[in-house]
N, C-alpha and C positions, 0 to 999 in steps of 0.2 A: 026736035029730040026731047022726049020727056024723061026726066029722072026724078024719082021720088026721094024724099029725105031718108026713108028706110034703106033704099039702095045705096045712097051716098054714105050712110052710116056703115053699112057692110063693106063698102069700098074703102072707107077710111081705115077700118080695122084690118081688112085684107092687105092694104098697102102699108100697114104699120105706121100710119100717120099719128096714132095716139101712143106710140111706144118708141123704144129705141132712141134715136136722135131727137125725136119730138116729144120726149117724156115731159116737157114743160106743159103739154096739153093734157096730160093724163090726170084725171081726178084722183083724189085720195081714197075713194071708196069704190066698191065694185060697180062696173058700168051698168046702169039701169035706167029707170024712167027719169030720175032727177038729173043724171048725167046727160041724158039725151036732151032734156029741156035746156040745160045750160050751154050745150054745144050747138044750139040752133044757129047762132051767128056764124060759127065755124062752118057748119054744113051748108048754110046759104051761100057763103063765099065759095065753098067747094062746088056748089051747083053752078054758080056764075062761071067759074073757071072750066068746069066740065063742058058747059055750053060753048065757051070760047075755044077750048082745046079738046074736042071730043076724042082725038086719037092719043091724048096724053093722060093715062089713067091716074097717075100719082104725081103730086106737085112738090117741088123743093121748098126748103125753109123760107125763102123770101116771100112766097105766096102765103104761107102759114102765118108769117108775122102780121100780115094785114088783117088776119081773121081772129087774132087774139082778142080776148074780151076787154071791154072798157067799162069801168065803174064810174057812176055818177053819184056824188054825195051832195045833198042839199043841206045847207047850214045857214047861220045868220051872223051878223056882226054884233059887237058889244062895245059899250063906251070904254071899258077897261082894257081893251086890246092895245098892247104896247109894241109887240113884235120886236123885242130887242135881244132875244137870246142868240148867242153867237154860234151855236152848234146844232140846234134842233128847231123844228116847227111842228105844231100840233093842232089837230082838229079834234073836238070833243063833242059828245052827245049831251054833256052837262049843260044846263041852261044858264048857269051863273059863272062869273069870273071875277077874281080879285086882282088887284094890280100886281100881285106876286106872280101871276101866271104869264110870265113874259115871253113864253114860247108859243102861246096859243094864238091862232089867227082866225078862228071861227068857233062858235058855240052852237048848241042846239042841233047838232048834226043828226041826220036820219040813219047813219051807220057808224059803228065802231069797227075796229080791226076784225073782230069775230064775224061781223055781218057780211064781209066781202065774199063773193062767190068762191066756191071750192076750185073752180078752174082758174080763176084769177090768182088765187093763192098758190096753186101748183105751178103756174107759169112764172110767178115772181120768185119762186124758190130755185129756178134754174140759174146756175152760176153765170150764164151768159146773158141774163135778162137785164134790160134797161127799163126803168120805170119813169114815165113822164107824168108829172103832176101839173095840171093847169088850174090856177086859182082865178076865178072870175067873179066880178061884182057887176052884173048886167046893168043895174040902175045907174052906175057911174061910168059905164062904158070902158071899164078897166079890166085887164087880165095880165097874168104873169105866169111864166113857165119855170118849173124846177125840174132838173134832170138828176136822177139818182140810179142806184143799182139794186137789183134783187140780191137774195142771199139764201143758201140752202137751210140756214138755221132760223129763218122766219117762221114763227108759230101762229101769228094772227089770233092770239087767244083773248085779247082784252075786249071786254064788252062795250066800253064807251069811248076809248081813245084811239087815235091813229097818229103815230109820230114818224117823221122823216128826219134822218140824222146825217150830219156830215161825216161822222165817224163810222166805223164798221161794227159798232156795238149793236147787239140784237136783244130784244126781250119781247114779251107778249104784246106790247103796245107798238113795236116797230113794224112799219110796213115797207120801208126802203132805207138804204144806207148809202154812204159815200155821195151824198147830195152836193150839188154845186151851189146851193143856197140854204141858209137857215133863216129864221124869222128876221134877224137883223139885216139880212141882205135884200129883203123885199123893198120895193120902191115905197117911199113915204107917202106918195100920192095914193097908192093902193092901200096902205095901212090906214090912212085917214078915212078912206071909204069903208074899211072894215070896222071902224069905230061906230058906224051908224047902226043902232039896234033894229032899224027897219029894213036894213039891206039884206037881200037874199045873196048868199054866197054859194057858188056852184064849184065843186071840186071835181075835176075829171082826172081819172087815173088810167093810164094806158101802159101795157107791157109790150116791149119789143124784144125779140131774140136776136142776138148778134153772133157772128162767127159760124153761121151754119153753112151747109152746102148749097149748091145751086147758084 
């Protein structure tokens, strides 16, 4: 059975997969070429499901959860990383860091909050969203996971910074709230690895939607 991406796009719209209860997947601009480009992972997942369940034209939220976008941010370590802040952690595009920046865990990032994809931002604004951040230093063989929540007030406006908070406070730098860890809670073994200026740091951001049907 052959199904084109264009056919799946039409099916997704006809099945209201981008609207209604699935509005976390709806881009913030009119659906067009850019939206289609960003939804390729979603459409590919739909293609696989269509092939597995050809008699089931539309799929419930648990399937859609698996197709939500994942963001990867590449950054590096810095000798002044302390990671002692009790309520936040931050990644920045700025290449420099003073010892006063006790919430910062990586510098020289290739993305700030503003650079995240529109579909990721839209999904993270869903009040039912859970945001999973994985912090990895491949050269040290270390990684750690931080679990947080999305929020409808997230604006993702800041050009250089991304902040995860234990509180519910939001601003242009905030990408997730109600986190289960701040900088101070990260393992000291990981923090020591983050002090290496040669270390590549990979930040993975995933969005899951909870409390859906299906």
